[in-house]
C-alpha positions, -999 to +999 in steps of 0.1 A: -130-363+119-161-384+117-172-390+081-208-385+092-199-351+105-187-339+071-219-352+055-243-336+079-250-308+054-259-274+067-283-281+095-265-255+116-276-227+094-310-218+106-313-187+084-310-206+051-308-244+050-291-243+016-261-223+029-234-230+053-226-261+073-204-290+062-215-286+026-190-257+023-162-276+040-144-291+009-147-257-009-131-238+019-103-263+025-095-264-012-093-226-013-070-226+017-048-252+001-046-234-032-039-199-018-013-212+007+004-233-019+007-202-041+020-181-012+046-207-001+057-212-037+066-176-043+078-168-007+098-198+004+125-195-023+125-158-026+161-153-014+174-177-041+153-160-068+166-126-059+202-137-060+201-161-090+176-143-113+174-107-101+212-103-094+206-089-059+235-091-035+232-116-007+227-092+022+202-071+002+182-103-006+181-112+030+168-078+040+141-079+014+131-114+025+129-102+062+107-073+051+084-097+033+082-120+063+073-091+086+048-077+061+031-110+055+024-112+093+011-077+096-012-074+065-037-100+079-047-075+105-056-050+078-076-076+059-094-086+091-103-050+099-118-046+064-138-078+068-151-068+102-159-032+093-171-030+057-174-061+036-182-098+040-153-122+046-161-139+012-158-106-007-126-097+011-111-132+003-122-129-033-108-094-039-075-100-020-069-133-038-072-114-071-047-089-058-022-117-048-028-133-082-017-100-099+015-101-078+023-137-087+016-130-123+041-101-122+067-124-106+061-149-134+066-122-160+098-111-142+111-147-144+102-151-181+107-117-197+144-107-198+137-069-200+120-070-166+152-081-148+190-076-151+207-094-179+219-130-172+255-137-161+274-163-143+269-166-105+306-169-101+310-134-115+280-119-097+301-089-085+306-078-122+270-084-132+246-057-142+229-042-111+191-040-111+179-006-124+153+016-107+128+002-132+137-034-123+133-026-086+100-008-092+085-039-110+099-062-083+086-042-054+052-038-071+050-076-075+060-083-040+037-057-025+007-070-044+015-106-035+020-097+002-011-075+004-032-103-012-018-129+012-025-107+042-061-102+031-068-139+026-048-161+050-068-157+082-099-140+068-107-173+051-104-190+085-132-167+097-152-173+066-150-210+071-158-209+108-188-187+101-204-216+083-209-234+117-229-224+148-215-251+171-182-243+188-170-279+186-177-279+148-157-247+145-129-263+164-129-293+140-128-268+111-098-250+125-080-283+128-085-290+091-077-254+082-043-257+098-038-292+082-044-277+048-022-248+056+008-269+067+004-296+039+004-269+013+035-254+028+052-288+028+043-293-009+054-258-019+086-261+002+096-293-017+080-299-051+076-263-062+110-253-050+125-283-069+107-271-101+120-236-096+156-247-090+158-275-116+132-269-143+124-231-144+113-202-124+086-194-149+070-228-146+073-227-108+056-193-105+031-204-132+019-232-110+015-207-081-007-186-104-030-215-112-033-225-075-040-189-065-067-184-091-087-216-089-099-216-052-119-185-043-148-189-069-155-225-057-186-230-037-198-194-038-235-203-038-231-226-008-215-200+016-233-184+044-222-148+043-222-128+076-225-091+069-204-067+090-222-042+112-199-012+109-165-006+124-161-024+157-130-005+164-150+028+164-172+015+192-142+005+212-127+040+207-160+055+219-159+035+251-124+046+258-132+083+251-163+080+273-142+064+300-119+094+300-149+118+301-165+100+330-134+090+348-145+107+380-179+089+380-187+057+399-211+031+386-225+029+421-236+066+420-272+057+415-292+034+437-312+023+407-288+027+377-304+033+344-282+018+317-283+026+280-289-004+257-294+013+224-322+009+198-332-027+190-312-042+218-321-079+224-314-079+261-317-055+290-294-074+314-272-050+334-235-050+327-213-075+344-194-067+376-160-073+362-141-041+354-169-023+371-153+011+365-162+008+328-200+004+336-204+041+341-198+046+303-232+030+298-249+047+327-274+074+318-268+107+336-283+142+332-253+155+314-258+129+286-292+142+277-297+162+245-321+193+244-350+171+232-344+146+260-328+119+239-294+103+244-275+106+211-238+114+219-220+081+214-187+096+226-202+102+261-228+074+264-221+039+251-244+009+250-240-020+275-230-043+246-201-019+236-189-018+272-191-056+275-172-061+242-143-040+255-144-060+287-141-092+267-110-080+249-094-069+282-101-104+297-086-123+268-055-102+262-033-116+290-040-152+278-034-141+242-001-125+251+013-158+263+014-168+227+040-141+219+066-157+242+057-191+228+063-180+192+096-163+201+115-195+212+100-213+181+114-186+158+149-187+175+150-226+175+141-228+138+170-204+129+195-221+152+185-255+137+196-243+103+230-232+117+234-266+133+225-284+101+250-264+081+279-279+102+266-315+104+266-345+080+235-340+058+242-369+034+216-395+025+235-422+008+265-414-013+252-388-037+223-369-021+228-341+004+198-325+022+198-287+020+200-272+055+168-251+051+148-282+040+150-296+075+123-271+085+099-288+061+100-318+085+086-294+112+057-285+089+051-322+080+051-332+116+025-305+124+003-315+095+004-352+104-001-344+141-032-323+134-048-352+115-040-377+143-052-353+170-085-346+153-092-382+141-079-402+170-068-383+202-098-360+205-122-388+197-106-411+223-106-383+249-143-376+243-151-413+246-133-416+279-144-383+295-176-374+277-161-340+269-139-324+243-105-307+248-110-270+253-089-245+234-070-235+266-062-272+273-048-276+238-027-245+241-014-256+275-003-290+260+014-271+232+034-251+258+046-283+275+055-302+244+073-272+229+095-269+261+103-306+256+114-300+220+138-272+231+153-294+257+159-320+230+176-293+209+199-284+238+209-320+244+216-326+207+237-294+206+257-306+237+264-339+219+274-320+187+299-298+206+313-330+222+319-345+188+335-312+177+360-313+206+366-350+202+377-345+166+396-312+173+373-292+150+370-261+172+393-240+152+384-253+118+356-231+103+336-248+076+345-283+086+318-310+086+311-324+121+309-363+118+275-364+133+243-371+113+220-341+109+191-365+111+193-361+149+177-327+143+145-344+130+136-353+166+133-318+181+118-305+149+091-332+149+083-326+186+080-289+179+056-297+151+035-318+175+034-288+199+023-265+171-005-289+162-019-284+197-014-247+203-019-229+170-054-243+163-062-239+200-052-202+199-073-195+167-103-214+181-100-195+215-099-161+198-127-169+174-150-181+202-142-154+228-137-122+208-169-101+202-188-112+172-181-079+155-144-088+156-146-123+142-122-117+113-098-098+135-099-127+160-085-153+136-058-128+124-045-124+159-025-156+154-007-139+126+000-109+148+015-134+174+038-148+148+048-114+135+056-101+170+074-133+179+095-131+147+107-096+155+112-104+191+133-135+183+155-112+162+159-088+191+166-116+216+192-131+193+209-097+188+209-091+226+225-125+233+251-119+205+261-086+220+263-096+257+276-132+255+300-153+234+274-180+227+268-170+191+301-165+172+303-168+134+317-203+138+292-220+161+318-248+168+334-222+190+301-211+206+276-224+231+243-228+212+234-253+240+233-224+265+210-205+241+186-234+240+187-238+278+178-200+280+148-207+258+138-235+281+138-211+310+117-186+290+093-213+281+089-225+317+083-190+330+059-183+302+040-215+309+037-204+346+023-171+333-001-190+310-013-212+338-021-182+359-040-165+332-059-197+323-069-202+360-088-169+361-102-171+326-139-178+322-154-188+288-183-168+275-199-199+260-204-224+288-208-252+262-171-251+253-157-285+259-191-302+262 
């Protein structure tokens, strides 16, 4: 990012020159970093906490963790709905960050007050340990619910709040780059330093740091923020258009030679509706049946404004392109899980005394994404603009992410083929638990390439949704990436289960399986999905013609 850009102040904000613009940038990014650091600190190591401190059985701990992951990716939609319908993004972020703070404080109390958790005992005698009581579970679930609810209300709503500070689409794109950089860097820090503190110093201190990070950010910069007020529930207007479409399903928008469309009170334009999805235009067409006794048009469930109809058309247009992200997130989720299984069987030693935890390899993926976002924003985009005179559009960035992600999965397949070759060469096929004499550092390559891919497509997806969704759905637009991740997470579980039941590729001992075939299947899925993406992108037209200029 150009240093001059950050110092431009708030010239974009024509309503109040003292609010919005680049002045708010450091405050928003600091808040993102603090909230994400807190979320990663309590979430990343939750399975270990449940087993070691709360005396939960391994399978139960895994189930609770899966519920948390799913919930964390669904709650952002609720937070976005509230921000779009009732309150400003800043107020939603402030309230929900306080809710998450309460949850993290409760986790800290559980870790430090013995009466809030089962009595301590040796891990080796875990079977004979005191089981958590109903009271213990009540406190635990209350803490996790508050923390997850708070995370959902802040993670992507704050992205909307930050983007609202700018009027220029290119400035918004730059902000989203830095938003994801802060998001990933905080995840790297929480996945290393805070987890180390929790495992080696104390859970109370680890959660305490999360409390501080959670509580400091939101109040910062309040007087500088430009706050965009919601204009009522946008979902209600969408529902009205759908109901009106059913009621007028037998009508044609070509019924009248001089159609009289309804624009609503205070409309800023009287342009007729667009010709795309023409069958929806009749929902804004005035007919005799829509008139009230006094001659006015007041039934919003029969007659919608042209703007409401056009907003629904906008959503319909972008949904196919958005859906390609689901089948992009699914291979990512499966690849990350399989990488851990690979690492568990490989040589993870660094030197004679240090052994890298298998799950810590995923931090390299986050680190690669964070570094790549910085390089893309500071060098690649600048060089591209100098050469072409244009900036990369969100769709171009997403497309590059698709291609690079396919390359990363191909790398995983080739490494797995090599690993299986080493297994056979050393006759380890029927020796469960044996260490394959092949360095796990080979896994760094596909993980890093996958991180580069995420640096292209995740910011691109958020930028695309923010720019193309109706203005009344700005908060929902940035939360759509969370919905993608959530659906991709559940779908990856379903695909893995299907492959496990129909093939012999995924046995308990992967040395006897064919993980390479699984990776090649993901390559095929990625290629087919890229073809689908290309088709959708070909027919997509940006609302803002200045995108990329």
